[in-house]
C-alpha positions in Angstrom: -48.9 -36.5 -9.5 -46.0 -34.7 -7.8 -44.2 -33.6 -10.9 -46.5 -31.9 -13.4 -45.6 -30.5 -16.8 -45.9 -26.9 -15.4 -43.5 -27.7 -12.5 -40.9 -29.1 -14.9 -41.1 -26.0 -17.1 -40.8 -23.8 -14.0 -37.6 -25.7 -13.0 -36.0 -25.5 -16.4 -36.9 -21.7 -16.7 -35.4 -21.0 -13.3 -32.2 -23.1 -13.4 -31.7 -23.7 -17.1 -31.4 -21.0 -19.7 -34.9 -21.4 -21.0 -38.0 -23.6 -20.5 -37.4 -25.4 -23.9 -33.7 -26.1 -23.0 -34.3 -29.3 -21.1 -30.8 -30.7 -21.8 -28.9 -28.1 -19.9 -26.9 -29.6 -17.0 -28.2 -27.1 -14.5 -31.8 -27.8 -15.4 -31.2 -31.6 -15.2 -29.6 -31.2 -11.8 -32.5 -29.1 -10.5 -35.0 -31.7 -11.8 -33.1 -34.6 -10.2 -32.8 -32.6 -6.9 -36.6 -32.0 -6.9 -37.2 -35.8 -7.5 -34.6 -36.8 -4.9 -36.3 -34.6 -2.3 -39.7 -36.1 -3.1 -38.4 -39.7 -2.9 -36.6 -38.9 0.4 -39.9 -37.7 1.9 -41.6 -40.8 0.6 -39.0 -43.1 2.1 -39.3 -41.4 5.5 -42.9 -42.8 5.7 -42.3 -46.1 3.8 -39.1 -47.5 5.1 -39.4 -50.9 3.5 -40.1 -49.6 -0.1 -36.8 -51.0 -1.5 -37.7 -50.3 -5.1 -38.0 -46.6 -4.4 -34.8 -46.7 -2.4 -33.0 -48.2 -5.4 -34.5 -45.5 -7.7 -33.3 -42.8 -5.2 -29.7 -44.2 -5.2 -29.7 -44.2 -9.1 -30.9 -40.6 -9.2 -28.3 -39.5 -6.8 -25.7 -41.2 -9.0 -27.0 -39.4 -12.1 -26.9 -36.1 -10.3 -23.4 -36.7 -9.1 -22.3 -37.5 -12.7 -23.7 -34.3 -14.0 -22.1 -32.3 -11.2 -18.8 -34.0 -11.9 -19.2 -33.0 -15.6 -19.9 -29.4 -14.6 -16.8 -29.3 -12.4 -14.6 -30.3 -15.4 -16.5 -28.1 -17.9 -17.1 -24.9 -16.0 -16.4 -24.5 -12.3 -18.3 -21.2 -12.0 -21.5 -22.8 -13.3 -21.0 -25.7 -10.8 -20.5 -23.3 -7.9 -23.6 -21.3 -8.9 -25.9 -24.4 -9.1 -24.6 -25.8 -5.8 -25.3 -22.5 -4.1 -28.8 -22.1 -5.6 -29.9 -25.6 -4.8 -28.2 -25.7 -1.4 -26.6 -29.0 -2.0 -23.5 -28.6 0.3 -23.8 -27.9 4.0 
């Protein structure tokens, strides 16, 4: 399994405020980014896996919604998470 309990806790500790704070926008964005990267690698090898492709598109939309929320709520938190995760090129 690519996403273990320990990996989730590590992501929320690093990007969220605490490991138990799984609802923070930064933690959710980091988790979605990890999953998006994993699915992208999967799709490079399995081009015709359309169910995974649909899941990937849905995840990207969820992450985009959370990023839009952060822009409206607190632009500094948005800029920090974008920089940490390297989402913009």
